[in-house]
TIKOL-613008 format. One record per residue (C-alpha): residue in three letters; chain; x, z, y. Coordinates in Angstrom, 1 decimal, padded with zeros to 4 digits. Layout:
<atoms>
ATOM  rest  kette      xx      zz      yy
ATOM   ALA      A       X       Z       Y
...
</atoms>
This chain:
<atoms>
ATOM  rest  kette      xx      zz      yy
ATOM   MET      A  -068.4   117.2   003.5
ATOM   PRO      A  -071.6   114.9   003.9
ATOM   VAL      A  -071.1   111.2   003.4
ATOM   SER      A  -071.9   110.4   006.8
ATOM   ARG      A  -069.2   112.2   008.1
ATOM   LEU      A  -066.8   110.9   005.6
ATOM   LEU      A  -067.5   107.5   006.3
ATOM   MET      A  -067.1   107.9   010.3
ATOM   SER      A  -063.7   109.6   009.5
ATOM   ARG      A  -062.8   106.6   007.3
ATOM   VAL      A  -064.2   104.2   010.2
ATOM   ARG      A  -061.7   106.2   013.0
ATOM   GLY      A  -058.9   106.1   010.4
ATOM   VAL      A  -059.5   102.4   010.1
ATOM   ARG      A  -059.6   101.6   013.8
ATOM   LEU      A  -056.6   103.8   014.6
ATOM   GLN      A  -054.7   102.0   012.1
ATOM   THR      A  -055.7   098.7   013.5
ATOM   HIS      A  -054.5   100.0   017.0
ATOM   VAL      A  -051.2   101.1   015.8
ATOM   TYR      A  -050.7   097.9   014.2
ATOM   GLY      A  -051.7   096.1   017.1
ATOM   TRP      A  -049.2   097.9   019.5
ATOM   LEU      A  -046.3   097.6   017.0
ATOM   LEU      A  -046.6   094.1   017.1
ATOM   LEU      A  -047.0   094.0   020.9
ATOM   LEU      A  -043.9   096.3   021.4
ATOM   PRO      A  -041.0   094.0   020.9
ATOM   ALA      A  -042.6   091.4   023.6
ATOM   ALA      A  -043.5   094.3   025.6
ATOM   VAL      A  -039.9   096.0   025.6
ATOM   LEU      A  -038.4   092.3   026.4
ATOM   LEU      A  -041.0   092.0   029.3
ATOM   VAL      A  -040.2   095.6   030.8
ATOM   THR      A  -036.6   095.2   030.4
ATOM   PHE      A  -035.9   091.7   031.9
ATOM   THR      A  -038.8   091.3   034.2
ATOM   HIS      A  -040.6   094.5   035.3
ATOM   TYR      A  -037.5   096.6   035.6
ATOM   PRO      A  -035.4   094.0   037.6
ATOM   THR      A  -038.2   093.4   039.9
ATOM   VAL      A  -038.6   097.1   040.6
ATOM   ALA      A  -034.8   097.6   041.0
ATOM   THR      A  -034.6   094.9   043.4
ATOM   VAL      A  -037.1   096.3   045.7
ATOM   ILE      A  -035.5   099.5   045.7
ATOM   GLN      A  -032.1   097.7   046.2
ATOM   SER      A  -033.5   096.0   049.4
ATOM   PHE      A  -034.0   099.3   051.1
ATOM   PHE      A  -030.2   100.5   050.5
ATOM   SER      A  -026.9   099.1   051.8
ATOM   THR      A  -024.3   097.1   049.8
ATOM   ALA      A  -021.9   099.4   047.9
ATOM   LYS      A  -018.4   098.5   048.5
ATOM   GLY      A  -015.3   100.2   046.8
ATOM   THR      A  -015.5   103.7   047.2
ATOM   ARG      A  -018.2   103.8   049.5
ATOM   ALA      A  -021.7   104.1   048.0
ATOM   ALA      A  -024.8   102.4   048.6
ATOM   GLU      A  -026.9   104.4   051.5
ATOM   PHE      A  -030.4   104.3   052.3
ATOM   VAL      A  -031.0   102.1   055.2
ATOM   GLY      A  -034.7   101.7   055.3
ATOM   LEU      A  -036.1   098.1   056.6
ATOM   GLU      A  -032.8   097.6   058.1
ATOM   ASN      A  -031.8   094.5   055.8
ATOM   TYR      A  -035.4   093.1   056.5
ATOM   GLN      A  -034.7   093.2   060.0
ATOM   PHE      A  -031.4   091.7   059.7
ATOM   MET      A  -032.5   088.7   057.7
ATOM   LEU      A  -035.4   088.3   060.3
ATOM   GLU      A  -032.8   088.0   063.0
ATOM   ASP      A  -030.6   085.6   060.9
ATOM   ASP      A  -031.0   082.0   062.1
ATOM   LEU      A  -029.6   080.6   058.9
ATOM   PHE      A  -032.3   082.3   056.9
ATOM   TRP      A  -035.2   080.5   058.9
ATOM   GLN      A  -033.1   077.3   058.5
ATOM   VAL      A  -033.1   077.6   054.7
ATOM   LEU      A  -036.5   078.7   054.8
ATOM   GLY      A  -037.7   075.9   056.4
ATOM   ASN      A  -036.0   073.6   054.3
ATOM   ASN      A  -037.7   075.1   051.0
ATOM   VAL      A  -040.9   074.3   053.0
ATOM   VAL      A  -039.9   070.5   053.4
ATOM   PHE      A  -038.7   070.4   050.1
ATOM   ALA      A  -041.7   072.1   048.8
ATOM   LEU      A  -044.3   069.5   051.0
ATOM   GLY      A  -042.1   066.6   049.7
ATOM   THR      A  -042.1   067.1   046.0
ATOM   ILE      A  -045.5   068.8   045.2
ATOM   PRO      A  -048.2   066.4   046.3
ATOM   ALA      A  -045.8   063.5   045.5
ATOM   SER      A  -045.0   064.3   041.8
ATOM   ILE      A  -048.7   065.5   041.5
ATOM   ALA      A  -050.0   062.4   042.5
ATOM   LEU      A  -047.6   060.5   040.5
ATOM   ALA      A  -048.1   062.2   037.4
ATOM   MET      A  -052.0   061.8   037.9
ATOM   LEU      A  -051.2   057.9   038.2
ATOM   MET      A  -048.8   057.7   035.2
ATOM   ALA      A  -051.3   059.7   033.0
ATOM   MET      A  -054.2   057.6   033.8
ATOM   LEU      A  -052.0   054.6   033.1
ATOM   VAL      A  -050.7   055.4   029.9
ATOM   ASN      A  -054.1   056.6   028.9
ATOM   GLU      A  -055.5   053.2   028.8
ATOM   SER      A  -055.0   050.6   025.9
ATOM   ILE      A  -051.9   048.7   027.2
ATOM   PRO      A  -049.5   047.1   025.1
ATOM   GLY      A  -046.1   049.1   024.5
ATOM   ARG      A  -048.3   052.5   025.7
ATOM   GLY      A  -046.1   054.6   023.3
ATOM   LEU      A  -042.8   053.1   025.0
ATOM   ALA      A  -044.2   053.9   028.5
ATOM   ARG      A  -045.1   057.3   027.5
ATOM   MET      A  -041.6   057.9   026.5
ATOM   ALA      A  -040.1   056.4   029.3
ATOM   TYR      A  -042.2   058.6   031.9
ATOM   PHE      A  -041.4   061.8   029.6
ATOM   THR      A  -037.7   061.1   029.3
ATOM   PRO      A  -036.5   062.7   032.7
ATOM   THR      A  -038.2   065.9   031.9
ATOM   ILE      A  -036.0   066.7   028.8
ATOM   LEU      A  -032.7   065.8   030.5
ATOM   PRO      A  -031.2   069.1   031.9
ATOM   MET      A  -031.2   069.3   036.0
ATOM   VAL      A  -027.5   069.3   035.7
ATOM   ALA      A  -027.4   065.9   034.0
ATOM   VAL      A  -030.3   064.5   036.2
ATOM   ALA      A  -028.2   065.5   039.2
ATOM   ASN      A  -024.9   063.6   037.9
ATOM   ILE      A  -027.0   060.3   037.1
ATOM   TRP      A  -028.3   060.5   040.8
ATOM   LEU      A  -025.0   061.1   041.9
ATOM   PHE      A  -024.0   057.9   040.9
ATOM   PHE      A  -027.1   056.3   042.7
ATOM   TYR      A  -026.0   057.9   046.0
ATOM   THR      A  -022.2   057.7   046.1
ATOM   PRO      A  -020.8   055.9   049.3
ATOM   ASP      A  -019.8   052.2   048.4
ATOM   TYR      A  -019.8   052.5   044.8
ATOM   GLY      A  -023.4   053.7   044.3
ATOM   LEU      A  -026.1   051.8   043.3
ATOM   LEU      A  -028.0   052.2   046.6
ATOM   ASP      A  -025.1   051.0   048.3
ATOM   GLN      A  -024.7   048.2   046.0
ATOM   ILE      A  -028.1   046.9   046.7
ATOM   ARG      A  -027.9   047.5   050.4
ATOM   GLY      A  -024.6   045.4   050.2
ATOM   LEU      A  -026.7   042.6   048.8
ATOM   PHE      A  -028.7   042.2   052.0
ATOM   GLY      A  -025.6   042.7   054.3
ATOM   PHE      A  -025.9   046.4   055.0
ATOM   GLY      A  -023.0   048.8   055.1
ATOM   SER      A  -022.2   051.7   053.1
ATOM   HIS      A  -023.9   055.1   053.9
ATOM   ASN      A  -023.1   058.7   052.8
ATOM   TRP      A  -026.4   059.6   051.8
ATOM   LEU      A  -025.6   063.2   050.7
ATOM   GLY      A  -023.4   063.8   053.6
ATOM   ASP      A  -025.8   063.0   056.3
ATOM   PRO      A  -028.1   065.8   057.3
ATOM   ASN      A  -030.7   063.2   058.1
ATOM   THR      A  -031.0   061.8   054.6
ATOM   VAL      A  -029.9   064.5   052.1
ATOM   MET      A  -033.0   066.2   051.9
ATOM   GLY      A  -035.1   063.0   051.2
ATOM   CYS      A  -032.2   062.0   048.6
ATOM   ILE      A  -033.0   065.4   046.6
ATOM   ILE      A  -036.7   065.0   047.1
ATOM   VAL      A  -036.8   061.7   045.7
ATOM   MET      A  -034.6   062.9   042.6
ATOM   THR      A  -036.6   066.1   042.2
ATOM   ILE      A  -040.1   064.0   041.8
ATOM   TRP      A  -038.7   061.7   039.5
ATOM   LYS      A  -037.3   064.5   037.1
ATOM   GLU      A  -040.7   066.5   037.5
ATOM   ALA      A  -043.5   063.9   037.2
ATOM   GLY      A  -043.1   063.4   033.7
ATOM   PHE      A  -043.7   066.9   032.9
ATOM   PHE      A  -046.9   067.2   034.7
ATOM   MET      A  -048.1   063.7   033.6
ATOM   ILE      A  -048.3   065.3   030.1
ATOM   PHE      A  -050.9   068.0   031.1
ATOM   TYR      A  -053.1   065.3   033.0
ATOM   LEU      A  -052.8   062.9   030.0
ATOM   ALA      A  -054.1   065.8   027.6
ATOM   ALA      A  -057.0   066.6   030.1
ATOM   LEU      A  -057.9   062.9   030.4
ATOM   GLN      A  -058.0   062.7   026.6
ATOM   ALA      A  -060.3   065.4   026.5
ATOM   ILE      A  -063.1   063.6   028.5
ATOM   PRO      A  -065.8   062.4   026.6
ATOM   PRO      A  -065.9   058.8   026.6
ATOM   GLU      A  -069.7   058.6   026.9
ATOM   LEU      A  -069.4   059.8   030.6
ATOM   ARG      A  -067.4   056.6   031.2
ATOM   GLU      A  -070.0   054.3   029.3
ATOM   ALA      A  -072.9   056.2   031.4
ATOM   THR      A  -071.2   055.5   034.5
ATOM   MET      A  -070.8   051.9   033.8
ATOM   LEU      A  -074.1   051.2   032.8
ATOM   GLU      A  -075.4   052.8   036.3
ATOM   GLY      A  -073.2   050.0   037.7
ATOM   ALA      A  -070.8   052.3   039.2
ATOM   GLY      A  -067.0   051.1   039.7
ATOM   LYS      A  -063.9   052.6   038.5
ATOM   TRP      A  -063.2   054.2   041.9
ATOM   TYR      A  -066.4   055.8   042.0
ATOM   TYR      A  -066.0   057.2   038.4
ATOM   PHE      A  -062.8   058.4   039.1
ATOM   ARG      A  -063.9   060.5   042.2
ATOM   ARG      A  -067.0   061.4   041.0
ATOM   VAL      A  -066.3   062.3   037.2
ATOM   VAL      A  -062.6   062.2   036.4
ATOM   PHE      A  -061.2   064.2   039.2
ATOM   PRO      A  -063.6   066.8   039.0
ATOM   LEU      A  -062.8   067.2   035.6
ATOM   LEU      A  -059.1   067.3   036.2
ATOM   MET      A  -059.4   070.1   038.7
ATOM   PRO      A  -058.6   073.1   036.3
ATOM   THR      A  -055.3   071.2   035.3
ATOM   THR      A  -054.6   070.5   038.9
ATOM   VAL      A  -054.7   074.2   039.6
ATOM   PHE      A  -052.7   075.0   036.9
ATOM   VAL      A  -050.2   071.9   037.7
ATOM   LEU      A  -050.4   073.1   041.4
ATOM   VAL      A  -049.0   076.7   040.8
ATOM   ASN      A  -046.3   075.6   038.7
ATOM   ALA      A  -045.3   072.9   041.2
ATOM   VAL      A  -045.1   075.6   043.8
ATOM   ILE      A  -042.8   077.8   041.5
ATOM   ASN      A  -040.6   074.8   040.5
ATOM   SER      A  -040.2   074.0   044.3
ATOM   PHE      A  -038.8   077.4   044.9
ATOM   LYS      A  -036.7   077.8   041.8
ATOM   LEU      A  -035.0   074.5   041.2
ATOM   VAL      A  -031.4   074.7   042.7
ATOM   ASP      A  -029.3   073.4   039.8
ATOM   GLN      A  -029.2   070.1   041.5
ATOM   LEU      A  -027.7   071.8   044.5
ATOM   PHE      A  -024.6   072.9   042.5
ATOM   ILE      A  -024.0   069.1   041.6
ATOM   LEU      A  -025.0   067.3   044.7
ATOM   THR      A  -024.3   069.1   047.8
ATOM   LYS      A  -024.0   072.9   047.6
ATOM   GLY      A  -026.3   073.2   050.4
ATOM   GLY      A  -024.5   071.0   052.6
ATOM   PRO      A  -024.0   069.5   054.9
ATOM   ASP      A  -024.2   072.2   057.7
ATOM   ASN      A  -026.9   073.8   055.3
ATOM   ALA      A  -029.1   071.0   055.6
ATOM   SER      A  -030.1   070.7   051.7
ATOM   ASN      A  -029.6   074.5   051.2
ATOM   LEU      A  -032.8   076.1   049.6
ATOM   LEU      A  -033.9   079.8   049.4
ATOM   LEU      A  -032.7   080.4   045.6
ATOM   TYR      A  -029.6   078.8   046.3
ATOM   TYR      A  -028.9   080.8   049.4
ATOM   ILE      A  -029.7   084.1   047.5
ATOM   TYR      A  -026.9   082.9   045.1
ATOM   GLN      A  -024.4   082.2   047.8
ATOM   VAL      A  -025.2   085.5   049.5
ATOM   ALA      A  -025.0   087.7   046.3
ATOM   PHE      A  -022.0   086.1   044.5
ATOM   ASP      A  -020.1   084.4   047.4
ATOM   TYR      A  -020.5   086.9   050.0
ATOM   TRP      A  -021.0   089.6   047.7
ATOM   ASP      A  -023.7   091.4   049.8
ATOM   THR      A  -026.2   092.6   047.0
ATOM   ALA      A  -028.2   094.2   049.3
ATOM   ALA      A  -029.1   090.9   051.6
ATOM   ALA      A  -029.5   089.1   048.4
ATOM   ALA      A  -032.1   091.7   046.9
ATOM   THR      A  -034.0   091.6   050.3
ATOM   LEU      A  -034.2   087.5   050.2
ATOM   THR      A  -035.2   088.0   046.4
ATOM   VAL      A  -038.3   090.2   047.5
ATOM   VAL      A  -039.2   087.7   050.2
ATOM   LEU      A  -038.8   085.0   047.6
ATOM   LEU      A  -040.9   086.9   045.3
ATOM   ALA      A  -043.6   087.5   047.9
ATOM   ILE      A  -043.8   083.9   049.1
ATOM   LEU      A  -044.3   083.0   045.1
ATOM   VAL      A  -047.2   085.6   044.4
ATOM   THR      A  -048.9   084.9   047.8
ATOM   ALA      A  -049.0   081.1   047.0
ATOM   SER      A  -050.1   081.6   043.2
ATOM   VAL      A  -052.5   084.2   044.4
ATOM   SER      A  -054.0   081.9   047.2
ATOM   GLN      A  -054.2   078.8   044.8
ATOM   PHE      A  -056.1   080.5   042.1
ATOM   TYR      A  -058.6   082.3   044.7
ATOM   PHE      A  -059.4   079.5   046.8
ATOM   LEU      A  -059.2   076.4   044.3
ATOM   GLU      A  -060.7   078.5   041.4
ATOM   ARG      A  -064.1   078.5   043.3
ATOM   ARG      A  -063.9   074.5   043.8
ATOM   THR      A  -063.1   073.8   040.1
ATOM   HIS      A  -065.5   071.9   038.0
ATOM   TYR      A  -065.4   072.9   034.5
ATOM   GLN      A  -067.0   070.9   031.4
</atoms>
């Protein structure tokens, strides 16, 4: 065999060996991804076209009947509206507060390390623990809010039992929990900005607001896109607090889509309807994420 063919054969063998090693390294993660992500997603989509199996009656193919029933359900639209209000209330406020906190602790201020720890502490607390903490704030008569109101002569108020205030209470608690997590990403992005840019703008006579608006904010846009996608996903997946605070009440005023899916699946045992709602939730998240990347990515300024 010529030397050139022998070398080519050995090169092919090395390449094949490298590919085999690479796929073997990826195999455990791929198996877990397919087993716990791709397969359940496909199975849920398929299940949404069948009825719920009950007793000896097997599930039957019903086509789009589950989706039609869902669209005619007033409770679904109420829960979806609640989730939209929850998202609009938590996402902008969490991102703005996170950016503000990051800019504050990025400066050379006394106790900067303590401030960073204080801002980040709510993030490491489980949502169930956070809900119990805020339950003390919202408890009528004995809660912290009513104790403060009593100092000014106001009476007690059932914050979580009033449909007009329950969603606002949950939104405030969620912002307190989420802002510290997003702050970490903004702080890392701020520390990556070269200090020479600030010095140059100061030499040109630009103020702090101009520097933030023209330099800092555009450079933070990649981080903002990432944080925004995570904030949207969190606004639809965070429901632990409802188990402790309201269980979706009063009169479904605080019920969110994921918690409603849980109720339909495990309280009403209607797995077909729960699968249909899950498909809608996945569609909302995919559409929101793709739209954010498609429209915001073009307006993002990179270093």
